[in-house]
C-alpha angles and dihedrals in degrees: 000000000000137000123205130189108233108176149308112266135183113214129192119231115282138179128238132189122203150107123299136208139165114298102250138122089246102043102040097064091048094062095062099073096054090041094054090047089057101033090106089069092067114097128208097024114182096212125012094205099051130080127178132214105206123197111209096187095175090064096031094239138127122210124203099205155144129230116252127198094208130023107219098146139352113222117240111275093024136096137210123227133184115219104208124229110276147146116261139194104221119214133182116220115203120190139037119340085241088076095061095105091056089049091055090050090053091047089053090053091048091051092051094046091050096046097251133124130199122251131218100233084106105320095216149343131203121224116209118191137157090303093065113103104165111224095010114114089223091058118122134191137161128245120202110200114193112225150173129204114252 
């Protein structure tokens, strides 16, 4: 497992649609299977090869989701969520998804060493694209950590 800082990036607000669960190391992985089985129900997807894992820390929930460019309807059993405009530190995680906790520890160290702190709006989201391979050690995905300078 490795984590690499990629860049600082400012993103405009955007909307996601997906399935939510309690924010926990046990519950969050469980939501992905039913979400992927029903992903075809979501209209107006921005990118058909990208999914997002959104941490809504304020409400203690995790949302397996996709970005939409227009919110016409939210399928039954799903929610919509607006990720507000924010500045992010962007990191690339390489390795099995099982190493994600170590990646977040390294991200915390990077934030501290570079005089940043995370925010709670939401604190982070994970971007999974065609490079994501689950348990495979060659798997890659991107973590966007919202931040402010201290």
